[in-house]
C-alpha positions in Angstrom: 4.0 10.3 10.1 1.8 7.3 8.8 3.1 4.4 8.6 2.7 2.9 5.2 2.4 -0.7 4.1 3.2 -0.5 0.1 1.3 -4.2 -1.3 3.0 -4.6 -4.9 6.6 -3.0 -3.8 9.2 -4.0 -6.6 13.0 -3.3 -6.7 12.4 -2.0 -10.4 12.7 1.5 -10.8 10.3 2.0 -13.3 7.2 0.8 -11.3 5.4 3.5 -9.6 5.4 1.5 -5.9 9.2 1.6 -5.9 8.7 5.4 -6.7 6.2 5.8 -3.7 8.4 4.0 -1.5 11.3 6.7 -2.2 8.7 9.6 -1.7 7.3 8.2 1.3 10.8 8.0 2.8 11.7 11.3 1.8 8.7 12.3 3.2 9.8 10.7 6.6 7.2 8.1 6.6 8.0 4.6 7.9 7.2 2.1 5.0 6.7 -1.8 4.8 7.2 -3.6 1.3 5.1 -6.4 0.5 5.5 -8.2 -2.5 6.3 -11.5 -4.7 9.9 -9.7 -5.6 12.9 -10.3 -3.6 15.0 -7.5 -2.9 14.5 -3.7 -1.2 13.3 -0.5 -2.0 14.3 2.5 -0.4 16.8 0.8 2.0 13.7 -1.6 3.2 13.5 -5.5 2.5 10.7 -6.5 0.5 8.9 -8.9 2.7 6.3 -12.0 1.8 2.7 -11.5 1.8 1.5 -12.7 5.2 3.7 -11.1 7.7 1.3 -9.5 10.3 1.9 -5.6 11.5 -0.5 -4.0 13.8 0.9 -0.8 13.3 -0.1 0.4 10.1 -1.8 3.5 9.3 -2.2 3.0 5.5 -2.0 0.7 2.7 -1.3 1.8 -0.9 -2.0 -0.7 -3.4 -0.1 -1.5 -6.4 -1.8 -4.7 -7.7 -4.7 -4.7 -9.8 -8.0 -6.1 -8.7 -7.3 -9.7 -9.9 -4.8 -10.3 -7.5 -6.1 -8.6 -4.9 -8.6 -11.2 -3.6 -5.9 -13.0 -2.0 -5.1 -10.0 0.2 -8.2 -9.2 1.4 -7.7 -11.3 4.6 -4.4 -9.8 5.4 -5.6 -6.0 4.6 -8.3 -6.5 7.1 -6.4 -8.6 10.0 -3.8 -5.5 9.4 -6.7 -3.2 10.2 -5.5 0.2 8.6 -7.4 3.1 8.9 -7.2 3.8 5.1 -6.5 2.0 1.8 -5.5 4.1 -1.2 -6.5 2.6 -4.8 -4.0 4.1 -7.0 -4.9 4.2 -10.6 -5.3 0.9 -12.3 -6.0 -0.5 -9.0 -9.6 0.5 -8.2 -12.1 -2.4 -6.6 -15.9 -1.9 -5.9 -15.6 -5.3 -3.9 -12.6 -4.4 -1.9 -13.9 -1.0 -1.6 -17.4 -2.3 0.2 -15.5 -4.8 2.1 -13.5 -2.2 3.4 -16.2 0.1 4.4 -17.9 -2.8 6.4 -15.2 -3.0 8.5 -14.4 1.1 9.0 -11.4 1.0 7.0 -12.0 4.1 4.6 -11.0 3.2 0.7 -9.5 6.1 -1.0 -9.0 6.3 -4.8 -6.2 8.3 -5.4 -2.5 8.3 -6.3 -0.1 7.9 -3.7 2.2 10.0 -5.5 0.0 13.0 -6.1 -1.2 12.9 -2.5 2.5 13.3 -1.2 3.5 16.0 -3.9 0.6 17.9 -3.1 0.5 17.8 0.9 -2.7 15.8 0.9 -1.3 12.6 2.6 
C-alpha cells in the first residue's frame, strides 16, 4: 500500500481532502494528515506543516498554488515518489521543481484514481 501525505487535510466533511482521507483508509492506505486546522480525519490527527516523514510514497495536494510555495521545501525534503495535483491545485512552477528532483508530478483526482483502481 502507498503511504500518502495529504496536504490541506481538513476535519470538514464537505472538503475533498476529508473525502480522500476516508477513501484512502477504506482502500487500506496509511495516511498522514497535514494542515492548519486542528482535529482528525479518518482516525488520524492533523499535523501542523513541518513534521518530517521519510516513508511517504505519495503526496496529494488540496491547497491552491498561492499557498503551495510555503510547502516546496517540505515536499522536496519528504522525497515522495509522486505528488498528485488534484483539480484546482495545478502549478507549473511546482511541477517543474518536482521534475528537477526526480519526483513525478501527476495532474489527477485522488478520488477518481482510487475508485478506478489506478492509484
